[in-house]
C-alpha positions as CSV (number, residue, x, y, z in Angstrom):
1,X,99.7,111.3,106.7
2,X,96.4,111.5,108.5
3,X,98.0,110.2,111.7
4,X,100.7,112.8,111.5
5,X,98.2,115.6,110.8
6,X,96.2,114.5,113.9
7,X,99.3,114.4,116.1
8,X,100.4,117.8,114.9
9,X,96.9,119.3,115.5
10,X,96.8,117.9,119.1
11,X,99.9,119.0,120.9
12,X,98.4,118.4,124.3
13,X,98.4,114.6,123.5
14,X,101.6,112.7,123.3
15,X,103.1,109.4,122.3
16,X,104.9,107.4,124.9
17,X,107.8,105.2,123.8
18,X,109.6,103.2,126.4
19,X,113.3,102.7,126.1
20,X,114.3,99.1,125.9
21,X,117.8,97.7,126.2
22,X,117.4,95.4,123.2
23,X,114.8,96.4,120.7
24,X,113.2,93.7,118.5
25,X,112.1,94.7,115.0
26,X,109.9,92.5,112.9
27,X,108.8,92.8,109.3
28,X,106.2,90.9,107.3
29,X,105.7,91.1,103.5
30,X,103.6,89.5,100.8
31,X,102.7,89.8,97.2
32,X,100.1,88.4,94.9
33,X,98.4,89.0,91.5
34,X,96.3,92.1,91.3
35,X,92.6,91.8,90.5
36,X,93.3,92.7,86.9
37,X,95.4,89.9,85.4
38,X,95.6,91.7,82.0
39,X,98.2,94.2,83.2
40,X,100.3,91.5,84.9
41,X,101.0,93.8,87.9
42,X,101.3,92.4,91.4
43,X,100.0,93.9,94.6
44,X,102.6,94.0,97.3
45,X,102.4,94.9,101.0
46,X,104.6,95.1,104.0
47,X,104.5,96.1,107.6
48,X,107.1,96.6,110.3
49,X,106.8,96.3,114.1
50,X,109.0,97.6,116.9
51,X,108.4,95.2,119.7
52,X,104.5,94.8,119.5
53,X,103.9,98.2,118.0
54,X,103.0,98.6,114.3
55,X,105.1,101.5,113.0
56,X,105.1,101.4,109.2
57,X,103.0,99.8,106.5
58,X,102.5,100.1,102.8
59,X,100.5,98.5,100.0
60,X,100.9,99.2,96.3
61,X,100.6,97.9,92.8
62,X,104.1,97.0,91.5
63,X,105.5,97.4,88.0
64,X,105.3,94.5,85.7
65,X,107.2,91.5,87.1
66,X,108.5,88.5,85.2
67,X,107.5,86.1,87.9
68,X,105.9,85.8,91.3
69,X,109.3,85.2,92.8
70,X,110.6,88.5,91.4
71,X,107.6,90.3,93.0
72,X,108.3,88.5,96.3
73,X,112.0,89.5,96.2
74,X,111.1,93.1,95.5
75,X,108.8,93.4,98.5
76,X,111.2,91.6,100.8
77,X,114.0,94.0,99.7
78,X,111.8,97.0,100.5
79,X,110.8,95.4,103.9
80,X,114.5,94.9,104.7
81,X,115.4,98.5,103.8
82,X,112.6,99.7,106.1
83,X,113.8,97.5,109.0
84,X,117.4,98.8,108.5
85,X,116.1,102.4,108.6
86,X,114.2,101.7,111.8
87,X,117.3,100.1,113.4
88,X,119.4,103.2,112.9
């Protein structure tokens, strides 16, 4: 939100995006136990890149998961949704 507020307040500055014939989108995700193991919540994070440019990222504490595999699947699903949104 801070980045968008900065761009909005500085109309004389601009962002330059080159048009590529084939755009490559990459996504990375991970999850792990939060620092407080009593609540059994996982911390998950993902980021997506268009070519070499970081365009989206997020980190949050998930709801209770039954296993680490479930937490990994949740964050991978969210990363895939984000990448599909970027592709359209």
